[in-house]
N, C-alpha and C positions, 0 to 999 in steps of 0.2 A: 639469610635475611631472606624475608619475606618480601615481595612488591603486595601490596593492595591495592586492586582494579574498583575504581570508582565508578559505578555506570547514573549519566546523567538523558533522563528524556531531553530529545531537542525541543526547542522554545519553537511555537507558531510565529513564522517573519511574515511578514507583509505581503499582501496576495501580488503584487506586482514582482517582490524579489523572486516569491514561488516560481511563478510562471516562466522569471527567465531561467533560474537555475533547473528547471524540468525541462523546458525547452533546449539549455544547451546540454543538457547528458543526453537527450533523444538523439541529438544530431552526431553526438560525441560521447560515446562511454567512458571515458576519462575522468566525463564529471559525474556519473552514478551513485561515488559517495556522498555528494555533496544534495545529492537528488536525494537518496535516502533517507538522510536527514531532512531535507524538507517537507517531504511525506509522512514523514512520523510526527515529527512537530505538527504540522498542519494537521494530522487524523488524532492525535492526541490533546493538542491545544487549539486548534481554531473554531471558534462556534458559528461557522458558515458550515451548516451541511454540505449545501449544494455545492459549493466554491469545491471541498474535499471532495466529494462524488466525482464533480466534472475532471477534476485531474486524476484521479484513480484511474477514471474509465479511457483518458487520454495515455496514460502512462501504459495501463495495461493492454490497450490495442494497440499502440506504437513501438514501444521497445521490442528489440531483438530477441527472437527465442533463444533463450539458455542467458540473460539479462536477471542479474541478481533482483533488478528494479518488480518482474512480475511475480515472484513469492509474496514479496514487501507488497506491494500492492491489494494481492490477498488476504493479507494480516492488516493492512492501516484499514480494508474494507471492515472487519472485522471490530476493529477499534470503534471503527464511525458507527457502526449497528448499537453495539455497546453503548457509544455514547450518548447518542441520539433514537434508539430506536425505532428507526427506519430506514431505508434503503428505495431506492429507487428500483422498479423492475429491472432497468438497463445493469445498474450495478450488482443486485446479486444474479443476473444471467452472466455477470462476468467472475464474481468469486465460484460460481458453479463451474464455468469453462476453465480458471485458472488450475483449481483443487484438479480438474477432470485431468488435466495437462502434467498435473505433478503427480499424480498416482500413475499418470502413461510413463511419464520421461520425465525423472526426477533432473535429470539434465538443462532440460529445458526449462521447466518451474519450480524451483525448491518444496520443500515441505512447508514454508510457512502459509504456503497458500492453502493446503490444508486445516491449518490451524483458523486461519481466516475464516473458513466457511463452515467451521464448528464454533466461532462465536456468531457468525451470521445465523447459523442455524439455530442457537440458543436465546441469542438475544431478541431476535424477531417470530419465534416461537414459530418456525418452520419446519414441516414436512419431517 
């Protein structure tokens, strides 16, 4: 008997909930799965680009090396670039930095950061 997995993108949560979930995960890695859902839901569904970017930058600069949130931040920045057609210079620099770290040491930042940087390049028509 085969079991079929169904994939659902997480919904965007209210901003105060996202902030609480992300801060909790930055303080205690046990909460990273909830943070991942909050980040992806925001990147895919929140209409406030500045909020999404701000929290991607916060997580991308504050998460500990090796956290799966680092690669996910890169991917979420790619989603944000695709949806809005722009990113701040700080967000682009972070996407580049995370991808560079992923190339050097995938145990530090996973390969999703490389996919995210590809999206940033493609959707923002950069280099």
